[in-house]
C-alpha positions in Angstrom: -22.5 34.2 238.1 -26.3 35.4 239.2 -27.7 36.8 241.8 -31.2 35.6 243.7 -32.9 37.6 246.4 -34.7 35.2 249.2 -38.7 36.4 248.3 -39.6 35.8 252.1 -36.2 37.0 254.0 -34.5 39.4 252.0 -31.9 37.0 251.6 -29.5 38.0 248.8 -27.0 35.5 247.3 -24.4 35.0 244.8 -24.5 31.9 242.9 -23.4 30.5 239.6 -25.4 30.0 236.5 -26.2 26.3 237.2 -27.2 27.0 240.6 -29.1 29.3 240.3 -31.4 28.3 237.3 -32.1 25.4 239.0 -32.4 27.5 243.2 -35.1 30.4 240.8 -38.8 29.6 241.1 -41.4 30.6 243.8 -39.1 31.3 246.4 -36.2 33.1 245.1 -36.4 35.2 242.6 -33.3 37.1 240.2 -31.7 40.7 241.5 -29.7 42.7 239.9 -26.1 43.1 240.8 -26.2 46.4 242.2 -28.7 45.3 244.8 -26.0 42.7 245.9 -23.4 45.5 246.1 -25.4 47.7 248.3 -26.1 45.2 250.7 -22.9 45.2 252.6 -23.6 47.2 255.5 -21.0 50.3 256.2 -18.8 49.5 259.0 -19.8 51.3 262.4 -17.8 52.0 265.5 -19.4 52.3 268.8 -17.5 55.3 271.4 -18.4 55.7 274.9 -19.5 59.6 275.9 -20.2 61.2 278.7 -24.4 60.5 278.6 -24.4 56.9 277.2 -22.8 55.5 273.3 -22.4 57.0 270.7 -22.5 55.1 266.9 -20.8 56.8 264.8 -20.1 55.5 261.0 -16.3 55.0 259.4 -16.5 55.1 256.0 -13.7 53.3 253.9 -12.0 55.8 251.4 -11.6 54.6 247.8 -8.9 52.9 246.1 -9.1 55.4 243.1 -5.9 57.9 242.8 -7.4 61.8 241.3 -5.4 63.7 239.8 
């Protein structure tokens, strides 16, 4: 699997190696997997306060257990 980024839109996709080889060129370029992971947006919850809407971020807890 390879990660490709659209130069014009900035969209990052993950495809198999054969498809990536065919797509890579002037419009698509290879990017590291870490950049693909960073694209995912955190969950947001919108709550209403007396003054108006307030946006708060909800962070997911890690599944790893520390000892």
